[in-house]
DORO-231755 format. One record per residue: residue number from 0; chain; x, z, y of N, C-alpha, C in turn. Coordinates in nm, 2 decimals, decimal comma. Last residue first. Example, Ala and Ser with C-alpha at 12.3 -4.5 7.8 and 13.67 -1.06 7.14 Angstrom:
2
   resi   chain      n_u      n_w      n_v     ca_u     ca_w     ca_v      c_u      c_w      c_v
      1       A     1,28     0,71    -0,22     1,37     0,71    -0,11     1,29     0,79     0,00
      0       A     1,32     0,78    -0,57     1,23     0,78    -0,45     1,32     0,78    -0,33
This chain:
71
   resi   chain      n_u      n_w      n_v     ca_u     ca_w     ca_v      c_u      c_w      c_v
     70       A   -10,81    22,16     2,23   -10,91    22,09     2,30   -10,93    22,13     2,43
     69       A   -10,61    22,31     2,13   -10,57    22,18     2,15   -10,68    22,11     2,23
     68       A   -10,74    22,56     2,10   -10,62    22,55     2,18   -10,60    22,41     2,22
     67       A   -10,94    22,49     1,91   -10,98    22,54     2,05   -10,86    22,53     2,13
     66       A   -10,79    22,44     1,69   -10,87    22,33     1,74   -10,92    22,36     1,90
     65       A   -10,67    22,66     1,63   -10,58    22,55     1,67   -10,67    22,45     1,73
     64       A   -10,89    22,82     1,57   -10,81    22,86     1,68   -10,72    22,74     1,73
     63       A   -10,98    22,69     1,34   -11,06    22,70     1,45   -10,98    22,74     1,58
     62       A   -10,76    22,76     1,17   -10,78    22,61     1,20   -10,87    22,60     1,32
     61       A   -10,77    23,02     1,15   -10,65    22,97     1,22   -10,67    22,82     1,25
     60       A   -11,02    23,05     1,01   -11,01    23,10     1,15   -10,89    23,05     1,22
     59       A   -10,95    22,92     0,76   -11,05    22,87     0,86   -11,04    22,91     1,00
     58       A   -10,75    23,10     0,68   -10,71    22,97     0,71   -10,82    22,90     0,79
     57       A   -10,91    23,33     0,64   -10,80    23,34     0,74   -10,76    23,19     0,78
     56       A   -11,08    23,24     0,44   -11,14    23,28     0,57   -11,03    23,28     0,68
     55       A   -10,90    23,18     0,23   -10,98    23,07     0,29   -11,03    23,12     0,42
     54       A   -10,82    23,45     0,18   -10,72    23,35     0,22   -10,79    23,23     0,29
     53       A   -11,06    23,56     0,09   -10,98    23,62     0,21   -10,89    23,51     0,26
     52       A   -11,11    23,40    -0,14   -11,21    23,40    -0,02   -11,14    23,46     0,10
     51       A   -10,88    23,47    -0,29   -10,90    23,34    -0,25   -10,99    23,33    -0,15
     50       A   -10,93    23,75    -0,34   -10,80    23,71    -0,27   -10,82    23,57    -0,22
     49       A   -11,18    23,73    -0,49   -11,17    23,79    -0,35   -11,04    23,76    -0,27
     48       A   -11,07    23,60    -0,71   -11,18    23,54    -0,63   -11,19    23,60    -0,49
     47       A   -10,89    23,79    -0,81   -10,85    23,66    -0,77   -10,95    23,59    -0,68
     46       A   -11,07    23,98    -0,90   -10,97    24,02    -0,80   -10,93    23,89    -0,73
     45       A   -11,20    23,83    -1,11   -11,28    23,87    -0,99   -11,18    23,92    -0,88
     44       A   -10,99    23,80    -1,28   -11,06    23,68    -1,21   -11,13    23,72    -1,09
     43       A   -10,93    24,05    -1,36   -10,83    23,98    -1,29   -10,90    23,86    -1,20
     42       A   -11,18    24,13    -1,48   -11,12    24,21    -1,37   -11,04    24,12    -1,29
     41       A   -11,16    23,94    -1,70   -11,27    23,93    -1,59   -11,23    24,01    -1,46
     40       A   -10,93    24,04    -1,84   -10,93    23,90    -1,78   -11,05    23,89    -1,67
     39       A   -11,02    24,30    -1,90   -10,90    24,28    -1,82   -10,90    24,14    -1,75
     38       A   -11,23    24,24    -2,07   -11,25    24,32    -1,95   -11,13    24,30    -1,85
     37       A   -11,09    24,10    -2,27   -11,20    24,04    -2,19   -11,22    24,11    -2,07
     36       A   -10,94    24,32    -2,36   -10,88    24,19    -2,31   -10,97    24,12    -2,23
     35       A   -11,14    24,49    -2,46   -11,05    24,53    -2,36   -10,98    24,40    -2,29
     34       A   -11,24    24,37    -2,68   -11,32    24,36    -2,57   -11,24    24,41    -2,44
     33       A   -11,10    24,44    -2,90   -11,05    24,31    -2,84   -11,13    24,30    -2,71
     32       A   -11,00    24,78    -2,91   -11,10    24,68    -2,93   -11,07    24,56    -2,85
     31       A   -10,72    24,92    -3,04   -10,79    24,89    -2,92   -10,88    24,78    -2,95
     30       A   -10,55    25,17    -3,20   -10,65    25,07    -3,22   -10,73    25,04    -3,09
     29       A   -10,36    25,34    -3,07   -10,33    25,27    -3,19   -10,43    25,16    -3,22
     28       A   -10,25    25,31    -2,74   -10,35    25,35    -2,83   -10,33    25,28    -2,97
     27       A   -10,02    25,21    -2,63   -10,05    25,36    -2,60   -10,16    25,40    -2,70
     26       A   -10,00    24,96    -2,72    -9,89    25,04    -2,74    -9,93    25,19    -2,72
     25       A   -10,24    24,86    -2,62   -10,23    24,87    -2,77   -10,11    24,96    -2,80
     24       A   -10,17    24,86    -2,35   -10,28    24,94    -2,40   -10,28    24,96    -2,55
     23       A    -9,99    24,66    -2,35    -9,95    24,80    -2,31   -10,05    24,90    -2,36
     22       A   -10,14    24,44    -2,41   -10,04    24,48    -2,50    -9,99    24,63    -2,48
     21       A   -10,30    24,45    -2,18   -10,36    24,45    -2,32   -10,26    24,51    -2,41
     20       A   -10,12    24,38    -1,98   -10,20    24,50    -1,98   -10,25    24,53    -2,11
     19       A   -10,04    24,11    -2,07    -9,95    24,22    -2,06   -10,02    24,37    -2,06
     18       A   -10,29    23,99    -2,03   -10,24    24,00    -2,17   -10,14    24,11    -2,17
     17       A   -10,33    24,02    -1,76   -10,43    24,08    -1,85   -10,37    24,09    -1,99
     16       A   -10,10    23,88    -1,66   -10,11    24,02    -1,64   -10,22    24,09    -1,73
     15       A   -10,17    23,62    -1,74   -10,04    23,68    -1,80   -10,05    23,84    -1,78
     14       A   -10,40    23,58    -1,59   -10,40    23,57    -1,73   -10,29    23,64    -1,80
     13       A   -10,31    23,63    -1,33   -10,42    23,70    -1,37   -10,42    23,70    -1,53
     12       A   -10,10    23,44    -1,30   -10,06    23,58    -1,29   -10,18    23,67    -1,35
     11       A   -10,26    23,21    -1,31   -10,16    23,23    -1,41   -10,13    23,38    -1,41
     10       A   -10,41    23,24    -1,07   -10,48    23,25    -1,20   -10,38    23,27    -1,32
      9       A   -10,20    23,21    -0,88   -10,29    23,32    -0,89   -10,36    23,34    -1,02
      8       A   -10,09    22,97    -0,93   -10,00    23,09    -0,96   -10,09    23,20    -0,97
      7       A   -10,31    22,80    -0,86   -10,26    22,80    -1,00   -10,18    22,92    -1,04
      6       A   -10,34    22,86    -0,59   -10,44    22,88    -0,69   -10,39    22,89    -0,83
      5       A   -10,09    22,76    -0,50   -10,13    22,90    -0,48   -10,24    22,94    -0,59
      4       A   -10,11    22,49    -0,56   -10,01    22,57    -0,62   -10,04    22,72    -0,62
      3       A   -10,33    22,43    -0,38   -10,35    22,40    -0,53   -10,23    22,50    -0,61
      2       A   -10,24    22,48    -0,13   -10,34    22,55    -0,18   -10,35    22,54    -0,33
      1       A    -9,87    22,48    -0,11   -10,00    22,42    -0,11   -10,11    22,50    -0,16
      0       A    -9,65    22,66     0,09    -9,71    22,65    -0,05    -9,84    22,59    -0,04
């Protein structure tokens, strides 16, 4: 999977997951402030940011390892 496809899926999951969580929250509570959706979106984006950073670090380490082995 290309990096661009991975990023697109990750952000799409964050947005759809936030909306789904907001709908579930509305089903549990009768009246939910709209700020909950914003909080869920920001939380999802922060989690995605860390997932992306971890993936980039792992790919950089793998690239360095390949360079060292071939050199």
